[in-house]
TILUMGU-894346 format. One record per residue: x, y, z of N, C-alpha, C in turn. Coordinates in pm, whole numbers, plus 50000, padded with zeros to 5 digits. Layout:
XYZXYZXYZ;...
***
This chain:
501054988550000499675000749951501035011150041;501915013750082502835021850075503695026049909;503635017849879504255022149747503505023849653;502555019149658501435024549525501015038049628;501005045849747500905054049765502235063549705;503095063649749504905065249696504385066449548;504175059449460504255057849325503355068049245;502125070849327501055080049252501625094649301;502515091349440502855104649469503605111949356;504615104049319505625105349248505195107149142;504535101749067503735104348933502635116648948;502475121149044501645133449044502125146849022;503485143549071504345152449048505065156848942;505335142648854505805147948749504705151548629;503525146248645502005152348549502145163648597;502395170248729501955185248701503105190648688;504285185248687505555197648638505515194748470;504655184148403504745188048247503875196948240;502585200148331501615206348297501765224748371;502595225848427503165236448505503555249348362;503695258448360504135269248296504365279248327;505795282648264506685294748325505905306848315;506035311948439504765327248479506225336648449;507395337948497508455341548472509395347648361;510225356348279511165354948213512275352948236;512785352248350514105344348398514345329548365;515725328748281515945312348299516055316548099;516045298248087516895299647960515475298147849;515795303947744514785299947623514995299947493;514505293847446514985286047277514805294447200;515025307347111514715310446991514405304846874;513265309046798513315301746679513505307946571;514155303446457514065310246335512355313046278;512415321846228511055326346159510915319046049;512005317545966511815310645809511705293545816;512705290545939512955276245895511965268246033;511545275046155511295269746271511605263346326;512985263946283514335256646411514625262046482;515385257446624515465263646711517285271446681;516985282046704518355289246652519165291546745;518735293146895519705298646968518645294147091;520045293147261519425295747355519495307447444;518855313447476519245331147556519055325147731;519765333647759519275335547919519355346247962;517935348548005517425361248099517375360548212;518545371748272518715373048449518465385848453;518675387948577518345398948692519875406848714;519795418048707520805426648739520405439448783;520895442548898520295458748920519055461648905;518255452748942516525456048914516265454348793;517035452348665516805450848542516725436648485;516035435948397516765421148288517045422448222;518325412048188519385410248093518925397147999;519705398547844519635385147847521165383147739;521755373147766522655368747672522575356747578;522995352347506523235342247465524405327647448;523735320647513524825307547558524695297747461;523725294947341524285289347241523595288547122;524505287547001524065288646892523675274246784;523075271446731522715261446676522445259546496;524165267246438523995272346297525715262446320;525615249446263526725240446218527755249446089;527075259546019528045268845938528635277545992;528535279646092529065293846157529305287046326;530075280246323530325277546440530735288646585;531355295546502532045305146622532145318046570;530145322846554530415338846494530895351846557;530765363146553531205376246584530185384446523;529895392246549529155405146561529405412946479;529555409346329530205419346242529395432746175;528495426746233527175438846145527255448946285;527055449346380527365456446503527785470646482;527305480446529528435493846506529375491346551;530745496146465531725502946517531885507346672;530625517446669530445522746778529755517346968;529275507346858528635493146992530045485347074;529805485747166531005476547238530885461547224;529675458647162529755447647112530395441346980;530725450446874530705447146798532095441946748;532395429546664533175423746661533485410646779;532475413746873532315402247002531975387446999;532075378647051531495367547011530025365247063;528885361146943527775361746958527335351847086;528005336247080527945333247212528915340547346;527765342047460528165353047566527815367147528;527255370147441526855385047383525525387547443;525785395847519524615403947609523295410047474;522895404647436521455412747339520345419947383;520035415147507518795422047555519305428947666;519355443947716519535449947837518875460647871;518635459447963518025471648068516455472848038;515815461048090514355461548067513855459048203;513345470748224512425475648338510895471748398;510705469948492509285457348519508325471848453;507485467248360506095478748385504745471848352;504225471348494503095464148492503475446848459;502335440248364503135428048361504115422848278;504735433348237505845434848129507015440048131;508155437548063509355442048103509575452247954;509835462948007510225473647891510935482847861;511135493147837512175503847799513555499047794;514095491247760515065487347707515735481247589;516655477347581516655473447395517115457947358;517165455147208517275443247185518355443847059;519285436247074520255436646955519985421546859;519785427446710519425414246630521045412646612;522225406346656523435401846576523725399346407;522495392946363522225391146237522785405446158;521905416746191521965424546141522975436846228;522865439646311523335446946446522655458646460;521095456146407520325468646475520295463846603;520075473546679519245478346798518095482046803;517015475946905515545481946889514965483046986;514035490447027513435488847158512725477547208;512765472547294512305458147342511385461847466;510345448447443509495447047569509435428647534;509265426547679508935415647693508015409547792;507235397347749506265392347828506335381247854;505145370847954505215356947928503575352547883;503325347347831502055344247781502205326947763;501085323147859500815304547817502115300247830;502925302647933504095298147927505745300947823;505685310347751506075313247641506745329547656;507745326847632508415341447626507755346947506;507445358347495507145370647394507715381647388;508635383847278509645394947256509495402147177;509485412147178508945425047082510085433647062;510505436146911511365448346889510645453946791;510545469546823510445481246765510925494746755;510405502646654511115515546600509555519146569;509705532646682508715542346644506835531746674;506275529046587505025519946556505155507546479;506345504146424506345492246401507505483446464;506755472046469507225460846569507385448846510;507905439946551507665426446510507875419146666;507215409746655507245398046808507555383546755;508365383246875508705368146833508465358246982;507765344246941507715336347027509015328547113;509125329547206510605322547238509935311047356;510445297147334510425287747384510305282047507;510495279347649511175268947752512625264447738;513735268547760514865256947731515205247347866;514975255247970514915243548055514225228848100;
***
């Protein structure tokens, strides 16, 4: 009887974990390529000084094993730095249920956009924008 109860408790825990959704942007997230639908990278969102930042932990492009941010502006301290380890999200402050008022770098084109992020149904919504033009990506939990 004790074994059955123990088994049910352990089983229930794993079932609960599989349905649990992340409610905070902190942690590791998989970015998805808009064109191929494949995992492009893993980015870690972390807190520093009361604000959120994000850095690239891993890339999934076998054709470019150790790329650098060639397209970054030469005035940006991230210019020619390795993309793995690069801080691409900076200075996001809590704003209601979102984090905003910071920026995000697209290492492929070197452009820096205003940024805001929020969690929706366990997924991280990442919006980069200039004025009223924006693009939103969905990142998936990597943990």
